[in-house]
ZAMARGU-4260 file (C-alpha; in steps of 0.2 Angstrom, whole numbers, plus 5000, padded with zeros to 4 digits):
<rodrens>
0) 4199/4907/5361 | 4218/4905/5360 | 4232/4908/5373 | 4250/4914/5370 | 4258/4906/5385
5) 4275/4915/5382 | 4280/4931/5373 | 4289/4947/5376 | 4278/4961/5369 | 4286/4973/5381
10) 4302/4971/5371 | 4309/4986/5361 | 4304/4977/5345 | 4286/4983/5348 | 4289/5001/5354
15) 4284/5008/5337 | 4267/4998/5335 | 4263/4990/5352 | 4245/4996/5352 | 4243/4989/5334
20) 4250/4972/5340 | 4238/4971/5354 | 4223/4975/5343 | 4228/4961/5331 | 4230/4950/5346
25) 4212/4954/5351 | 4205/4953/5333 | 4212/4935/5332 | 4204/4929/5348 | 4220/4928/5359
30) 4212/4929/5376 | 4226/4926/5388 | 4244/4932/5386 | 4259/4929/5397 | 4272/4943/5394
35) 4287/4934/5401 | 4301/4943/5411 | 4318/4939/5406 | 4327/4953/5416 | 4321/4956/5434
40) 4326/4975/5432 | 4311/4976/5420 | 4298/4971/5434 | 4291/4989/5437 | 4287/4992/5419
45) 4281/4974/5416 | 4269/4976/5431 | 4263/4993/5425 | 4260/4986/5407 | 4249/4971/5414
50) 4239/4983/5425 | 4234/4993/5409 | 4229/4978/5399 | 4216/4965/5403 | 4221/4946/5403
55) 4240/4950/5401 | 4251/4943/5415 | 4269/4942/5418 | 4283/4932/5428 | 4298/4936/5438
60) 4315/4930/5432 | 4332/4931/5424 | 4336/4924/5407 | 4351/4913/5407 | 4360/4925/5395
65) 4360/4938/5409 | 4365/4926/5423 | 4382/4934/5425 | 4374/4951/5428 | 4366/4944/5444
70) 4380/4934/5453 | 4372/4938/5470 | 4354/4934/5465 | 4344/4927/5480 | 4327/4918/5480
75) 4321/4933/5491 | 4324/4944/5476 | 4311/4934/5466 | 4299/4930/5480 | 4296/4948/5484
80) 4285/4949/5468 | 4277/4932/5470 | 4261/4939/5479 | 4258/4952/5465 | 4242/4947/5456
85) 4250/4949/5439 | 4265/4938/5443 | 4260/4920/5438 | 4277/4911/5436 | 4295/4911/5440
90) 4307/4914/5425 | 4311/4913/5412 | 4326/4905/5418 | 4337/4890/5413 | 4352/4885/5404
95) 4359/4890/5387 | 4375/4883/5382 | 4373/4887/5363 | 4376/4905/5365 | 4382/4907/5383
100) 4392/4892/5388 | 4406/4904/5394 | 4395/4909/5409 | 4389/4891/5413 | 4393/4892/5431
105) 4383/4908/5433 | 4368/4900/5424 | 4368/4885/5435 | 4368/4895/5451 | 4355/4907/5445
110) 4344/4892/5439 | 4345/4884/5456 | 4339/4901/5464 | 4324/4901/5453 | 4320/4883/5458
115) 4321/4888/5476 | 4309/4902/5473 | 4297/4891/5463 | 4297/4878/5478 | 4294/4891/5491
120) 4281/4901/5481 | 4271/4887/5473 | 4272/4897/5456 | 4276/4887/5440 | 4294/4887/5434
125) 4297/4893/5416 | 4312/4885/5409 | 4323/4890/5394 | 4334/4876/5388 | 4346/4875/5374
130) 4361/4863/5371 | 4361/4859/5390 | 4349/4844/5391 | 4360/4833/5402 | 4363/4847/5415
135) 4344/4852/5414 | 4338/4834/5417 | 4350/4832/5432 | 4345/4848/5440 | 4326/4847/5438
140) 4325/4829/5444 | 4337/4831/5459 | 4328/4847/5464 | 4311/4839/5462 | 4316/4825/5474
145) 4321/4837/5487 | 4305/4847/5486 | 4292/4846/5472 | 4288/4860/5461 | 4278/4863/5445
150) 4283/4871/5429 | 4285/4870/5410 | 4298/4868/5397 | 4295/4883/5386 | 4298/4884/5367
155) 4303/4866/5368 | 4315/4860/5354 | 4326/4848/5364 | 4328/4829/5366 | 4314/4816/5369
160) 4324/4811/5384 | 4323/4829/5392 | 4304/4829/5387 | 4301/4813/5396 | 4311/4818/5411
165) 4301/4834/5412 | 4284/4825/5410 | 4289/4812/5424 | 4290/4827/5436 | 4273/4834/5430
170) 4279/4848/5419 | 4270/4855/5404 | 4278/4856/5387 | 4276/4871/5376 | 4276/4872/5357
175) 4282/4887/5348 | 4283/4891/5329 | 4298/4879/5328 | 4286/4865/5326 | 4280/4873/5309
180) 4297/4873/5302 | 4301/4861/5287 | 4315/4852/5296 | 4306/4849/5312 | 4300/4832/5309
185) 4308/4825/5324 | 4301/4838/5335 | 4284/4836/5329 | 4285/4817/5333 | 4290/4822/5351
190) 4275/4833/5352 | 4264/4819/5345 | 4269/4809/5361 | 4266/4823/5373 | 4250/4819/5383
195) 4236/4831/5378 | 4234/4838/5396 | 4252/4844/5396 | 4252/4854/5380 | 4254/4873/5379
200) 4257/4884/5364 | 4267/4901/5363 | 4275/4913/5351 | 4290/4918/5361 | 4288/4934/5351
205) 4296/4944/5344 | 4307/4928/5340 | 4304/4912/5330 | 4289/4917/5319 | 4280/4902/5313
210) 4277/4898/5294 | 4270/4907/5284 | 4278/4922/5293 | 4296/4914/5296 | 4309/4927/5296
215) 4297/4941/5301 | 4295/4948/5318 | 4284/4937/5328 | 4268/4943/5338 | 4255/4935/5348
220) 4242/4934/5334 | 4253/4922/5325 | 4250/4908/5338 | 4236/4902/5327 | 4248/4895/5315
225) 4257/4885/5328 | 4240/4879/5334 | 4236/4873/5316 | 4251/4862/5315 | 4249/4856/5333
230) 4231/4851/5328 | 4238/4841/5313 | 4250/4832/5324 | 4236/4828/5337 | 4223/4824/5324
235) 4212/4837/5331 | 4204/4853/5324 | 4211/4870/5328 | 4196/4875/5340 | 4200/4860/5350
240) 4218/4864/5352 | 4214/4882/5356 | 4202/4876/5370 | 4214/4862/5376 | 4229/4873/5377
245) 4220/4887/5385 | 4213/4875/5399 | 4230/4869/5401 | 4237/4886/5403 | 4224/4890/5416
250) 4228/4874/5425 | 4246/4877/5427 | 4246/4896/5429 | 4232/4895/5442 | 4234/4913/5448
255) 4226/4919/5431 | 4209/4926/5434 | 4197/4916/5422 | 4188/4927/5410 | 4169/4924/5412
</rodrens>
């Protein structure tokens, strides 16, 4: 059984055929799904969605591209959802200087709010990082020294240095469809060096569809293609990768109710 540790099936991209997407997900043995929050205002609909569908969970957070919409965000705004049985993480949150460098100061402040919420709740932090490795390394390591917290770098496509810094504080590293792309040799090498017990897989759907679906709308069922490439990288078979990454998901996101 596979796990899609990070997707956005609540997104408008799936409004026309969401039930079909869920059916394909089940047909392809995707057992657990994390339908990740990227805008805290969506929490009521996300929670209602999780209540209707077995083994689908969510998180609470604000994506860095929306950071300027929440200049007064407080940890308490996130923590009020922390006890909900469907909320398994804090985020996604982080830094993105590729598209949104003009709101850098908002991003930095909002990220620190999320870190505080993760420290206080014990929930894993779900980090988005793009073109902001130096600031991300500094914030994660300095915050961890103040008070430890757990988390992951989702959809990892950054530097080996950031990967190492995250692993050093106990983070997990999540592979997306990017590792299937032809020009991702350097990224594949980074994943070859990630300890097996820290690996996750995801789709980040509807974005970043893996080969052979690159350019299409992504969906949870496509996580299998990422697993196939990760299996090649790790000299394992796909079934082993499925079990490994599912076990790792359950270890990190320990609020998930294990399917018996």
